[in-house]
C-alpha positions in Angstrom: -326.7 23.4 -165.5 -323.2 23.7 -165.8 -322.9 27.1 -167.7 -319.0 28.1 -168.8 -319.8 31.0 -169.2 -320.4 31.8 -165.1 -317.6 29.5 -164.6 -314.5 31.4 -166.8 -315.9 34.4 -165.0 -315.9 32.7 -161.9 -312.5 32.1 -162.5 -311.4 34.9 -164.0 -312.4 36.4 -160.4 -310.5 33.9 -158.4 -307.1 34.0 -160.2 -304.2 35.3 -159.1 -303.7 38.9 -158.7 -303.6 39.2 -162.4 -306.0 41.5 -163.5 -309.2 40.2 -165.9 -308.7 43.0 -168.4 -306.0 45.6 -168.7 -307.4 47.1 -172.3 -303.6 47.4 -173.4 -302.4 49.2 -170.2 -298.4 48.8 -170.8 -298.4 49.1 -166.9 -299.6 45.3 -166.6 -297.5 42.9 -164.7 -294.0 43.0 -165.8 -294.5 38.6 -166.6 -296.8 40.2 -169.5 -296.1 43.7 -170.5 -294.1 42.3 -173.8 -296.5 41.0 -174.3 -299.5 43.4 -174.1 -296.9 46.4 -175.7 -296.7 44.2 -178.9 -300.4 44.5 -179.5 -301.1 47.9 -177.8 -298.5 49.5 -180.2 -299.6 47.3 -183.6 -303.5 49.0 -182.2 -302.5 52.3 -181.8 -299.7 52.4 -185.3 -303.2 51.0 -186.7 -301.2 47.5 -188.1 -303.9 45.6 -185.7 -307.5 45.9 -185.8 -308.8 44.4 -183.0 -307.6 41.5 -180.7 -307.6 39.6 -177.1 -305.8 37.2 -176.0 -306.3 34.5 -172.8 -303.2 32.6 -171.0 -304.3 30.4 -168.2 -303.5 26.8 -166.4 -306.0 23.6 -166.4 -308.0 25.2 -164.0 -307.6 28.8 -163.9 -307.7 31.5 -166.7 -304.6 33.6 -165.3 -305.4 36.7 -167.2 -307.9 38.0 -170.4 -306.7 41.2 -172.3 -308.5 43.0 -175.1 -307.3 45.7 -177.4 -309.0 48.1 -180.4 -312.1 47.6 -182.1 -314.4 45.1 -183.6 -314.0 47.0 -187.1 -312.3 50.0 -188.8 -315.4 51.2 -189.9 -316.5 50.1 -185.8 -316.5 52.3 -182.8 -317.4 49.3 -180.9 -314.7 47.9 -179.0 -313.5 44.3 -178.4 -314.6 42.8 -175.3 -314.6 39.3 -174.1 -317.9 38.3 -176.3 -316.0 39.2 -180.0 -316.1 36.7 -181.9 -312.9 36.3 -184.3 -312.4 33.8 -187.3 -309.6 31.8 -186.2 -308.7 30.9 -189.1 -306.6 26.9 -189.1 -306.9 27.2 -185.7 -310.4 25.6 -186.3 -307.9 22.3 -187.5 -307.5 21.3 -183.4 -311.7 21.3 -183.0 -312.5 19.7 -186.1 -309.7 17.1 -184.8 -311.3 16.9 -181.7 -314.7 16.2 -183.2 -313.3 13.4 -186.2 -311.7 11.9 -182.9 -315.0 11.9 -180.1 -317.0 9.4 -183.7 -313.8 7.0 -183.8 -314.1 6.6 -180.2 -317.6 5.5 -180.1 -316.6 3.2 -183.9 -319.2 5.4 -185.7 -315.8 6.4 -187.9 -312.6 3.9 -188.6 -309.2 6.0 -188.5 -307.6 3.5 -190.8 -310.3 3.0 -193.6 -309.8 4.1 -196.8 -312.6 7.2 -197.5 -314.4 6.1 -200.3 -316.0 3.6 -198.2 -318.5 6.5 -196.9 -317.5 8.8 -199.7 -317.5 6.9 -203.1 -316.3 9.7 -205.2 -312.7 9.4 -204.0 -312.7 5.5 -205.5 -310.3 6.2 -208.3 -307.7 8.8 -207.1 -304.9 9.7 -209.4 -301.6 10.9 -208.8 -300.4 14.2 -210.8 -297.6 12.7 -213.4 -298.3 9.0 -211.8 -301.6 8.0 -212.9 -303.7 5.6 -210.4 -303.3 5.6 -206.9 -303.0 2.4 -204.7 -305.9 3.5 -202.8 -308.2 7.0 -201.4 -306.9 8.2 -198.2 -307.5 7.5 -194.2 -309.0 9.4 -192.1 -305.7 9.3 -190.0 -303.7 10.5 -193.1 -306.4 13.1 -193.7 -306.4 14.9 -189.9 -302.1 14.6 -190.1 -301.9 16.2 -194.0 -300.8 12.7 -195.5 -303.6 12.2 -197.7 -301.9 13.3 -200.7 -305.4 16.1 -201.4 -304.0 19.2 -203.0 -302.6 21.9 -200.4 -302.6 25.8 -200.4 -299.1 25.7 -199.5 -297.4 24.1 -202.7 -299.0 25.3 -206.3 -303.0 25.7 -206.4 -304.9 26.6 -209.3 -308.3 28.8 -209.3 -310.1 26.2 -209.6 -308.6 24.1 -206.7 -308.5 28.2 -204.9 -312.2 28.3 -205.1 -313.1 25.1 -203.4 -312.3 26.1 -200.2 -312.5 30.2 -200.2 -315.9 30.3 -202.0 -318.1 30.8 -199.2 -321.4 30.3 -201.3 -320.5 26.2 -201.6 -322.2 23.8 -199.7 -319.6 21.7 -198.2 -321.0 18.5 -200.5 -320.3 21.0 -203.1 -317.0 21.4 -202.0 -316.5 18.1 -201.3 -317.5 16.7 -204.8 -315.1 19.4 -206.8 -312.0 17.9 -204.2 -312.8 14.7 -205.4 -312.1 15.3 -209.0 -308.5 17.1 -208.8 -305.7 14.8 -208.5 -303.7 13.9 -205.6 -300.2 15.1 -204.6 -298.6 12.4 -204.2 -299.3 8.2 -202.4 -301.4 9.0 -199.5 -299.6 8.6 -196.5 -296.3 9.2 -198.2 -296.0 12.8 -197.9 -296.9 15.8 -195.5 -298.9 18.5 -197.6 -301.4 20.9 -195.4 -304.4 20.6 -197.1 -307.5 22.9 -195.7 -309.5 20.9 -198.7 -308.4 17.1 -196.9 -309.9 18.7 -193.7 -313.0 19.8 -195.7 -312.8 15.6 -196.8 -312.9 14.9 -193.6 -315.7 16.7 -192.3 -317.7 15.8 -195.1 -317.3 12.0 -194.5 -318.4 12.8 -191.2 -321.3 14.2 -191.9 -322.8 11.7 -194.5 -322.1 8.8 -191.9 -323.8 11.0 -189.0 -326.6 12.6 -191.2 -325.9 15.8 -189.8 -324.3 19.0 -190.8 -320.4 19.3 -188.6 -322.1 22.4 -187.3 -324.4 19.8 -184.9 -321.4 17.4 -184.5 -319.2 19.9 -183.4 -321.3 21.3 -181.2 -323.2 18.4 -180.1 -319.4 16.6 -179.2 -316.8 19.4 -178.6 -318.2 23.0 -177.8 -321.3 22.7 -176.0 -319.8 20.1 -173.3 -317.3 23.0 -173.4 -319.8 26.0 -172.8 -318.4 27.4 -175.8 -322.5 29.0 -176.9 -320.7 31.4 -179.0 -318.4 28.9 -181.3 -319.9 28.1 -184.6 -319.3 28.9 -188.7 -321.6 30.6 -189.4 -322.3 33.9 -186.7 -325.8 35.4 -186.9 -326.2 38.2 -189.9 -327.7 39.5 -186.7 -324.6 39.5 -184.9 -322.5 42.5 -184.6 -319.6 42.0 -182.1 -317.9 39.8 -184.6 -314.2 41.2 -185.7 -313.5 42.0 -189.0 -310.5 43.2 -190.1 -309.0 45.5 -193.1 -307.3 45.8 -196.4 -305.8 48.6 -198.3 -307.2 50.7 -200.4 -307.4 54.8 -201.8 -309.5 55.5 -199.4 -307.6 54.1 -196.3 -307.7 51.2 -194.9 -311.4 49.1 -195.4 -313.0 46.5 -194.4 -311.8 43.1 -195.3 -314.7 41.7 -197.5 -313.5 38.4 -198.0 -314.5 37.4 -194.1 -316.9 35.1 -194.4 -319.6 36.3 -191.6 -320.0 39.6 -194.2 -321.5 37.4 -197.0 -324.5 36.9 -194.6 -327.7 35.3 -195.2 -325.2 34.1 -198.3 -322.7 32.2 -196.7 -323.0 28.0 -196.6 -319.5 27.0 -196.1 -318.2 25.5 -193.0 -314.5 25.5 -193.9 -313.7 23.0 -191.5 -310.5 23.8 -190.7 -310.3 27.2 -191.2 -313.7 29.1 -191.1 -314.8 28.8 -186.9 -315.5 31.9 -185.0 -315.3 32.1 -181.2 -313.6 34.0 -178.6 -310.1 33.4 -176.8 -311.7 33.2 -173.5 -314.5 30.6 -174.7 -311.1 29.0 -177.0 -309.5 28.4 -173.4 -311.7 25.7 -172.4 -310.4 23.7 -175.5 -306.9 24.9 -174.5 -308.2 23.9 -170.8 -308.9 20.2 -172.5 -305.8 19.2 -173.4 -304.4 20.1 -170.7 -306.4 18.0 -169.0 -305.8 14.8 -171.1 -309.0 15.4 -172.9 -311.1 16.2 -170.0 -312.3 20.3 -168.5 -313.5 19.4 -165.4 -316.2 18.6 -165.4 -316.4 17.8 -169.0 -315.5 14.8 -170.8 -314.6 15.6 -174.8 -312.6 12.8 -175.2 -311.0 9.9 -173.3 -307.2 10.0 -172.1 -306.5 7.0 -174.5 -308.3 9.2 -177.4 -306.0 12.1 -177.4 -303.0 10.7 -176.4 -303.8 9.7 -180.2 -304.8 12.6 -181.2 -301.9 14.4 -180.1 -298.9 11.8 -180.8 -296.6 12.3 -184.2 -298.2 9.4 -186.9 -296.2 9.6 -189.1 -292.2 10.6 -189.8 -291.3 14.1 -190.7 -293.5 17.0 -190.0 -294.0 16.4 -186.7 -298.0 16.9 -186.8 -300.9 15.2 -185.0 -304.1 15.6 -185.4 -305.3 18.8 -185.6 -301.9 20.3 -184.1 -298.4 21.1 -185.1 -296.2 19.5 -182.4 -293.7 20.1 -180.7 -290.9 17.5 -179.9 -287.8 17.0 -177.5 -285.1 15.1 -179.9 -285.2 11.4 -178.2 -289.6 12.3 -177.1 -291.7 10.3 -178.5 -294.5 12.2 -177.1 -294.9 15.9 -178.0 -294.2 19.2 -175.4 -296.2 21.4 -176.6 -299.4 21.6 -179.2 -299.2 24.3 -181.2 -301.2 26.0 -184.6 -301.7 29.4 -185.8 -304.4 30.5 -188.3 -305.4 33.1 -191.4 -307.9 34.2 -193.6 -308.8 36.9 -195.4 -307.4 39.4 -192.6 -308.2 37.7 -189.3 -305.1 35.9 -187.7 -305.2 33.2 -184.2 -302.7 31.6 -182.4 -303.0 28.9 -179.7 -300.4 27.3 -177.7 -300.9 24.4 -175.5 -297.9 24.0 -173.6 -297.9 20.4 -171.8 -294.3 20.7 -169.7 -295.3 24.2 -168.4 -299.0 23.8 -167.6 -299.8 27.0 -169.6 -301.6 28.2 -172.6 -302.5 30.9 -174.7 -305.0 31.7 -176.8 -305.0 34.7 -179.2 -307.2 36.5 -181.6 -306.5 39.1 -183.9 -307.3 41.0 -186.8 -304.8 43.2 -188.6 -305.3 46.1 -191.3 -303.0 44.4 -193.8 -302.6 41.1 -194.9 -299.0 40.5 -195.0 -297.4 43.5 -194.6 -296.4 45.5 -191.1 -297.6 43.3 -188.3 -298.2 40.3 -190.8 -295.3 40.0 -192.4 -293.0 36.5 -191.4 -290.2 38.2 -189.5 -292.9 40.4 -186.8 -295.0 37.5 -186.7 -291.6 35.4 -185.8 -291.2 37.9 -183.0 -294.6 37.5 -181.7 -294.1 33.5 -181.5 -290.8 33.9 -179.4 -292.6 36.6 -177.5 -295.7 34.6 -176.5 -293.2 32.0 -175.8 -291.1 33.7 -173.4 -294.1 35.0 -171.3 -295.4 31.0 -170.4 -292.2 30.3 -169.6 -292.3 33.9 -167.3 -295.8 32.8 -166.0 -294.7 29.5 -165.0 -292.6 30.9 -162.5 
C-alpha cells in the first residue's frame, strides 16, 4: 500500500543539499536565510508561538523548517506532525473535493443550488427584493454567489453562523439560507466563508456523507494526508494553538476550534481544516502536476484547468484560489491562498511558472498586532516570493 508519509521522508532524504529541518538555524542556505530569520526572530520576540514551512517542487521536498512551541503553555516543540488550523487555506482543499464530484457528474457547476437545497429557493437581495435565482456552485466557489461576506458589514448573528463551532453544518447553512443576499448571484465578488459552508452542505446532501468523509475519500486520503482533518482528536496533544494578550500576559486563544474537544461539531468548510505543512505539500505538488501527485490522481487535467481558471471579470479568484495573472495572459502564473482563524495563520503559494511551492502555517501571540499587522504580513508575503525566486535559480 502506498504510504505518503514514507514517500515524503524519502524525498527529503534524497533532496539536494538542503537541510530537512533547521529549527530556526539562521546559518541555513543563503537562499533561505531571510525567510528563516523572519520566523526565528519573531519566535524569539514572542510574536509567533510556533511555525512550520515547506518549500518544494513537483517531485521533491527541498526543505522543511520548524520553529517554536505547540502552545504558550506547553514545552512541546513544533515538529513535522504538529497540526495547525490553516484557516482559509482550507478553501482550495474544499474546492478540489467539490470539483472531483463535478468531474463524475454527481454535482453540476451551473445549476442553481435550490435544486439541492430547497431552503435557497426564493432568495432576496438587501434593499432590492427578490433575486432572479439561487446561486450556482461555480459562483459559490468563486465568491460570486451573493452570500454575505465576513469582509463586508456582518451582523452578530451572521458571524455566529460561521464561528459557532458547536453548530452542525446543517444548522449553520439553514441559518445562512435565511439571510439576504448582497447582490444578484454571479454579478459581484464578495469573499464568503458562509458561501463555502453552503457548497459543503450541497455535497453532503447529494452524497449522504459528511464533508469530512468526502474530503478524506477524494483528496486527503489519496494524497496520503493521514492527519489532515476538520476534527482533531481530543486526545491529540500535538495540535498548535496561538495566543492572545491578557492582564496575566500571553494565554492560549480558546477560540481555536479544536480546544472545544468533543463539543466541536462544525466543519467551517473553507476555514477550519487542520493540517501540517509537510502533508499539505502533497496537495501543492498535485497542483504542480495539474491534478496529479504521482502516483495519485485527484483531478483530471481538464478539471484542474477549470478549477484554476478565472471565470469572472474583476477580482481574479478561481475555484478556491486567488490567481496571479499577467496582463494579456489567460492562465495564472501563481495560485495563492492565505488563512486566518483565531490566532492561527497560513499561506500556500503554488508558483506554476517556477514550478515551486511554499506551504507555511504558524500561530501568532497577539492577533492583529506586531507580526500579524497588515504591514508585516505584506513583508512575509514578499519574502516568500523572493525566496521562491532564488530557489528557482
